[in-house]
VEXPAKE-455082 format. One record per residue (C-alpha): residue in three letters; x, y, z. Coordinates in steps of 0.1 Angstrom, whole numbers, plus 5000, padded with zeros to 4 digits. Example, Ala and Ser with C-alpha at 12.3 -4.5 7.8 and 13.67 -1.06 7.14 Angstrom:
# residues 2
- rest xx yy zz
- ala 5123 4955 5078;
- ser 5137 4989 5071;
***
This chain:
# residues 204
- rest xx yy zz
- met 2778 6128 6012;
- ala 2743 6142 6024;
- gln 2737 6128 6057;
- val 2708 6104 6061;
- lys 2675 6110 6069;
- lys 2661 6087 6100;
- pro 2619 6090 6106;
- glu 2622 6081 6144;
- ile 2650 6108 6152;
- arg 2626 6131 6135;
- ser 2594 6115 6155;
- ala 2613 6117 6183;
- ile 2620 6164 6182;
- leu 2587 6165 6171;
- glu 2574 6150 6198;
- ser 2602 6168 6222;
- ala 2593 6199 6203;
- gln 2553 6195 6209;
- arg 2560 6191 6246;
- leu 2574 6218 6247;
- phe 2554 6238 6232;
- ala 2526 6230 6247;
- arg 2545 6233 6280;
- gln 2560 6266 6283;
- gly 2549 6283 6248;
- tyr 2566 6282 6221;
- asn 2586 6318 6222;
- ser 2602 6300 6259;
- thr 2607 6270 6240;
- thr 2649 6277 6220;
- leu 2660 6247 6192;
- ala 2688 6239 6224;
- gln 2660 6226 6241;
- ile 2642 6201 6222;
- ala 2673 6191 6212;
- arg 2687 6178 6243;
- asp 2651 6160 6253;
- ala 2652 6147 6224;
- gly 2683 6132 6232;
- val 2703 6148 6196;
- ser 2729 6175 6184;
- ser 2713 6206 6181;
- ala 2730 6206 6148;
- asn 2712 6178 6142;
- val 2682 6193 6143;
- tyr 2688 6214 6110;
- val 2695 6183 6095;
- tyr 2655 6173 6099;
- phe 2642 6206 6101;
- arg 2648 6241 6083;
- ser 2641 6264 6116;
- lys 2618 6266 6151;
- leu 2595 6274 6130;
- ala 2594 6247 6106;
- val 2594 6223 6136;
- leu 2560 6242 6150;
- tyr 2545 6238 6114;
- ala 2553 6205 6112;
- ile 2533 6194 6145;
- tyr 2506 6223 6144;
- asp 2494 6214 6101;
- pro 2481 6178 6111;
- trp 2468 6181 6148;
- met 2449 6214 6135;
- arg 2435 6191 6105;
- ala 2427 6161 6121;
- arg 2411 6185 6148;
- leu 2384 6205 6116;
- val 2379 6173 6104;
- leu 2367 6155 6131;
- leu 2348 6186 6141;
- glu 2331 6181 6104;
- his 2321 6145 6114;
- glu 2310 6159 6142;
- leu 2285 6189 6134;
- ala 2271 6157 6105;
- gly 2255 6141 6132;
- ile 2232 6174 6141;
- ala 2200 6187 6119;
- asp 2189 6216 6139;
- pro 2212 6241 6119;
- ala 2210 6266 6149;
- leu 2229 6245 6172;
- arg 2248 6234 6146;
- val 2256 6268 6136;
- arg 2267 6277 6178;
- arg 2283 6238 6182;
- leu 2310 6251 6153;
- leu 2315 6285 6168;
- gln 2317 6270 6204;
- ala 2344 6244 6188;
- leu 2369 6271 6173;
- trp 2366 6296 6199;
- arg 2368 6280 6230;
- asp 2374 6243 6229;
- ile 2404 6249 6206;
- pro 2412 6280 6219;
- ala 2420 6257 6253;
- glu 2430 6223 6238;
- glu 2463 6212 6248;
- asn 2469 6239 6271;
- gly 2463 6265 6244;
- phe 2482 6249 6223;
- val 2472 6269 6191;
- asn 2487 6300 6205;
- asn 2521 6289 6200;
- ile 2512 6293 6166;
- met 2502 6332 6173;
- gln 2532 6334 6185;
- ala 2552 6321 6165;
- ile 2537 6342 6136;
- ser 2541 6377 6156;
- gly 2573 6374 6160;
- ala 2587 6360 6127;
- gly 2608 6373 6098;
- pro 2603 6376 6062;
- glu 2634 6351 6061;
- ala 2609 6327 6086;
- arg 2588 6319 6051;
- tyr 2555 6324 6064;
- gln 2533 6291 6052;
- pro 2497 6304 6037;
- ala 2488 6262 6027;
- leu 2468 6255 6061;
- leu 2453 6287 6069;
- arg 2439 6286 6032;
- trp 2431 6246 6036;
- met 2413 6256 6074;
- glu 2392 6283 6060;
- gln 2381 6263 6031;
- arg 2372 6236 6050;
- ile 2352 6257 6079;
- gly 2332 6280 6050;
- gly 2316 6245 6041;
- met 2311 6239 6076;
- leu 2296 6270 6077;
- leu 2269 6265 6047;
- ala 2268 6233 6049;
- ala 2249 6242 6087;
- leu 2228 6269 6072;
- pro 2193 6264 6056;
- val 2194 6268 6015;
- pro 2180 6308 6008;
- arg 2205 6314 6038;
- arg 2232 6296 6022;
- arg 2230 6317 5986;
- gln 2228 6349 6006;
- leu 2259 6343 6025;
- ala 2281 6326 6003;
- ala 2300 6351 5988;
- ala 2309 6361 6018;
- asp 2343 6354 6036;
- leu 2332 6340 6066;
- ala 2353 6313 6070;
- his 2379 6341 6073;
- trp 2361 6360 6095;
- leu 2352 6331 6122;
- val 2401 6320 6120;
- met 2415 6350 6127;
- ala 2382 6350 6157;
- leu 2398 6313 6164;
- asp 2437 6335 6167;
- gly 2419 6358 6190;
- tyr 2408 6339 6213;
- ala 2435 6319 6211;
- ile 2453 6347 6226;
- his 2428 6358 6245;
- his 2431 6317 6267;
- his 2467 6318 6264;
- leu 2460 6360 6286;
- asn 2430 6349 6304;
- pro 2419 6311 6307;
- arg 2391 6313 6328;
- ala 2370 6338 6314;
- pro 2361 6316 6279;
- val 2342 6332 6254;
- ser 2300 6334 6268;
- glu 2271 6312 6261;
- ala 2251 6346 6248;
- thr 2280 6357 6230;
- leu 2275 6320 6207;
- arg 2241 6322 6209;
- ile 2241 6357 6191;
- val 2266 6355 6169;
- ala 2249 6321 6158;
- ala 2212 6339 6152;
- met 2236 6368 6131;
- ile 2242 6339 6105;
- leu 2211 6323 6102;
- gly 2197 6361 6092;
- asn 2174 6350 6132;
- lys 2158 6386 6129;
- thr 2136 6377 6160;
- thr 2168 6373 6180;
- gly 2168 6407 6193;
- ala 2130 6407 6197;
- arg 2132 6379 6225;
- gln 2162 6398 6243;
- lys 2139 6426 6251;
- ala 2110 6406 6259;
- arg 2130 6392 6280;
- ala 2149 6420 6298;
- val 2112 6439 6308;
- ala 2101 6399 6319;
***
């Protein structure tokens, strides 16, 4: 007879895992530690999740979706295209990589060490790229939006997010610079005067 799954036990496992992942990272956390912290047996964890990676996905997926929805609402209130694009980059490359003790880096640790049997789930990545791409295009003036519509900029932004998540883990005191955010935003917007302004400031 199949074992009855109890929502409160599943929640306890996920809460335990999130605490441990945030505190010590994915690689240093074991299923035995998660089970012990949740007050269940290791065998019981496998009733609810097939692997440690599955536990992480159950936490990370809703966490990232909620975070990007929140960002989308924030960006909708910014009218200036330059400020909007810059805020998008700041959130993706500085804020999110640092949140909850660098929680995003857990997915980097998990995926980099996962074998074929781990069953990597690309659904979240596709959703992220679609949502981020929509945020970016919505921030651009219509002519520039048409120019960039065919470019896979969302994939690039997500790959950079992954890189900055690792960077924050290694060097949390050196986040992406304001100059980088400003220059990349100007590039995306197609601001041809950025270089001229920078030269003028250098001469002055």
